[in-house]
N, C-alpha and C positions, 0 to 999 in steps of 0.2 A: 561549163556545161558538159564538155566532153569528159572531163575528169570525173564527174558525178554520174555519167551515163553508164550504168551497170557497175558491177563489182567484180574486179579480177580476183582470182585465187591468191591468197597471201603467199609471199615467199617463205622459204623454209625457216628463216630466222624471224619471221613476223608472227605476232599472235593472231588468232582467228578473231575477227571483229564483226560487229553487227553491220548490216547493209547501210550504206551511206545515203540512200534515198528511201523515201516512203511513198506509198500510193497516194497520188494527188488527183484532183478532179480535172485539172488541165495540165498540159505540159509546161515545162520551164519556159519562160519568155514572157509571162504576163506581168501585170502590175503588182500582184501579190502571189505568194504561195497559197494554194487552196487545198485545205484538208477537209474531207467529208466528216461530218459529225454523226455519231451513232443514232441520235434522235431525229436526224434530218437537218438540212441546212449545211452551211460550210463555214469553217473557221478560216480566217484570212490572216496572213502574217507578212509584213513588209518592213523593209529597212532602207534608210538613205544615209549616205555619208556625204559631208560637205567639203568643198575645196578649202584647204588650210588658209589660203590668202583671204577668202571671203570671211572665214571665222575670225581671223586676226583683225581685219579692217572694219568689219561691221558686226561685232559680236552679238548685239541685241537682235538685229535683224536676222542674223544667221540662226540664232536660237529659235526665233519665231518661225522662220522658213522651214527649219528642219522638222518641226512638228506639222506645219501646214501641208508640206508636200506629201508626207506620209498619210495624212488624213485624206488627201486627194486621191492617193493610190487605192485606199479602201473604198472610197465612193465610186471610183472608176470601175470597180468590179461589183457594184451593186450592194456594197456593204455599209455597215454602221460601225464606227470605231468603238472599241471597248476601253483601251488604256494604252499609255505610252511609256516607254523606258528609254534611257539614253546612256551613251558612253562618252564621257567628256574628259579631255586632256587640256591642261592649261598650265602656264608658267607663272601667272600672276593673279592676284586676288581680283583686280579690277575687271579683267577679261572674264574670269569665272563668274563674277556677279552679273555681268551683262548677259552672258550666255544663259544663265539660269533665269534672269528676269524675262528674256525674250521667250524662252520655252514656256514659262508660267503664263505669260501674257497670251500666247497662242492657245494654250490649254483652256484658259478662261474664256477666250473669244469663242472657241468651238465646243466648249462644254465637255471636254475629255480629260480624265485625270492623268497626271504624270505620277506614276506609282513607284519609281525607283530607277536604278541604273548603276553605273560604274564610274568612279571619279578618280582622276590622277591629277593632283595639283602640283606635281613636281616634274612636269614634262618639259621638254626643250621648246615646245611651241604649243599653239592652240589647235585642237582638232575636235570635231563633234560628229557623232553618228546617233541617229534616233531610230527606234523601231516601234511599230504599232501593231496591236492585236485588234481584230475586228470579226464581225460575223455577217454573213449574207444568207438570206433565205433563197433567193434566186440570183444567178450570176449574170453579170455583164463580162464578156470575155473577149480577149484579143483574137481568139481562134474561131469566132462564130460569124464573121462577116460572110455574106454570100453575094455572088454576082446578081445584079439587079437591085441591091439595096441602095437607098438614098444615103448620101453622106451629109450628116448634119454636124455643124460646128457650133457649140454653145460657149459663149464667153461673157463674163461679167465686165462690162465696159465702164462701170461706175467707179473708175479708179484713175491712176496716173502712173507715169513712168517713175521708177525708183532711181532717181539720179540719172547717171549715164548708162546704167546697167540695162540689159535687155529684159527687164522684169516689169510686168504690168501689175501694179499693186492695187487691188480692189478689196483688200482684207484688213489691214492694220487699223484703219479708221472707220470701218463699217460697223453698224450695230451688231452685237453678238447674236441676238435673236435671229436677225436676217441671215447671217452667215450660217448658222446652224440649220435653218430651214432650207436654205439653198443647197447645202451639201446633202441634206436628207432627200432632196428631189431625185437623186440618182437611184438609190435603193427603191424609192417609190415607183419609179418608171420600170425598174426590173421586176418588182413584185406584181405590177399591173400587167406584165407581159408585153410592154410596149418597146422595150430595148433589151437586147441580149448580146450586142457586140459593140465594143468601143474601148477607148483609152483616154487617160487624161493627158493634156498637152504638157510636155516636159521640156527639158533643155534642148531637145531636138527641134523645137518649134512645131507649128501646126503641120507642116508638110512632112517633117521627119517623123513625127508621131503617127501620122497617117501611114507612112511607109512601114513602120513597125507593125501596125494593125494588118496591113495587107500581106506582109511577109508571113505573119503567124497564121493568117487565114488562107494563104495560098491563092491570093487574088490580085488583080490589078485595079486601076481606077482612072477616071478622068475628072479633073476638078477645074472650075472656073475661078480664077483668083479674085476677080472683082466682086464675087459674091461673098467673100469672107467677111464676117462681122468684124468691124474695126472701129476704133475711136474716131471722132471727127478730126479734121485737119488742124483745128484750133488747139487740140490736145495731143498733137503729135501723131495723128493718124495718117495713113498713106493716101496719096493721090495716084490711082492706078494707071493713069494715062498721061500725066505730065512728063515732059522730056527735059529733065534737068538733073544735075548731080544731087541736089537736095531731095528731089522727089524719089530718085533711085535709092538714096540712103534710107529714106522713110519707109519705102516698100520693104527693103531688106530687113530693117529693124523690126517691123511688125511680123514678117514671116519668121524671124528668129525669136520672137517674144516668148517668154515663159510667163503665162498669166496665172494669177493666184487662183482663178476659177476658169478652167478651160477644158473642154472635152470634145473629142472627135467620136461620133457615133455612127454606126452603120445600121440603118433602120429599114424594115420592110416598107415598101412604098405606101401601102394602105394605112400605115401607122404614123407616117412622117408628120402629117399636119397636126395630129393630136400631141405628138411629142413637142413640136414647136410651140403649140398653144400652152403646154404645161410650163415651159421655160418663160414664155411671155408673161404668164401670171405672176412670176417671181421677178419680173423686170430684167430678165437676162436675155441678151440677144442670141438668137438661134437661127442660123441660115442654112438652107440647102445649097451645098457648094458643088455637087456632082453626083457621080454614080460609081458604085463598085462594079467592076467588069471581070470577066474571065481573062486569064493571062497573067503576065508578070510585070507589066509596065505601069508606072505612075506617070500619066500625062497631065501637064498643066496647060491651061489656056488663058490668054488675056486678049479679049476682043477676038479678032480673026486669027491671031497667032497661036500656035500650039507647039509644044516641045515635050520630049520625054525627059523627065527629071531623073528617073532611075529605072533600070530594068533588072529585076531580081534574077533573071536568067543569066545575067552577066556577072553580077556580084551580089552576095548576100549583104544585109544591112546589120542585123543583130544576131542572126542564127547561124552564121558561119559563111564560108567562102563561096564561090559562084554556085548558085542554085541550079539544079538540073530537073528534068521532068520527074525524077524520083522523089524530089523534095518539094518543088512547087511546079505548077503547070506552066509549060512554055507557051508563048503566044501562038506558036504553030500547032501545038497539040491539045490546047485547052478546049474542053467542051463547054456547052452552055451550063452544064451542071457542075458545081464545085466538087460534088462527091465523086465525079468520074475521074478527077485528076489530082485532087489535093493529096498532100502527103498522108501516109497512114496515121501518123500520130495526130495530125491536125484533124483528120476525119473522125478518128475514134473519139477525140475530145468533143467534136461537134455532136456526135451521136449521144454521148453522155449528157452534154449540155442541153440539147433540145429535148431529151427524154425527161 
C-alpha cells in the first residue's frame, strides 16, 4: 500500500510511466477495488491467492473455495459478480483436473461464468489464484461504520466443519438456487438503503474481520461473545460458559472459523431489526452482537467478564504500524462524532459513500 501511495518522479535512467494508481470510490483496504462507472454505479475487482499446501492436498476444494471467496468479497461490497478468471500452476494432470473441476463446480453453484485465465502445466508445484469482476449500484464499505451502529453477524449455519480445518462449509452440498439467492441478499440490502458498512468473515475469523472494519472506519466496538450465531454443540458449536479444555477449544475454533457465508455488518440502530428479518427469511442466522463505539478499542465480553482484544492506538492491524490520532481517533481524544476525528482518507470516503 505504501509503494502504491503516490508516484515518485522517475530516476534519470527510468522511463516516464503512467500513474500506478487510479481514482477509486474508497481507499485501499476494502474487500474489492472500487472503480466508479461513467453511467453510475461501481465496478468491483477482487483477487484471492490460495496457500500452496491447501491447493496440493485438497485440489478440488481449493478450486471451489477460490471462486467462492471471491464471490463473497463482491457480495460484501453490495455487488453482483460478473465473471471469474484464474491463474493456475500445476505439475501433474491429476491435480490440474481436480482444480478445474472444483472451479467449475463453484461457478455452476453460484451461476457465474469462468471466462478464462492463465495456465502453467509444467510448474514445480501447484498454486492457484482467482480474480472476479462485479458491479454494485450502492456500496457496502469497510469505511462507513459509525459510532452507535449495531453490529450484526450473519452466518449460514446449515453446514458442517470441513474435516479438521477451521472452515464451516455450508456451500458445496447446498441447492444452487438457494446459494445464489442468499448471496444476492447483500446487494439487495445495500440497494434498499438498509446496509452501507460491513465485511465478509475471512481467515481472520469473526473478531479479526470486525477489527479490519473498525480500523478502516476509525472506530472501536464492544461485542458480547455469547450472542454470536453459532452451530449447536451437537455439530461442533461452542459452549460459551463450560470450563474444560474441550469447551475452550470449541470456542476458539468457532472464533477462528472461516464460514462459506458469513458477514459482519454495521447497521444504523433503526434499521437493524429489518436487516435481521431479511436474513431470517432466507434461513440465515443474524444476531446483534454489540455496538460500534468512538475510540480505538475492540472490547469483548463474556458474561460479566470484559477484556480489550486489540487497541488500534497501540498497533495497527491491516493498515500499518501503531495508529495515532492522525490516523484513527484515540480513546482519549475521540468525540461522539466519527467525522470529528476519523482519518481524512476515511472521512472523505464516507462523504462520497453517503452522498
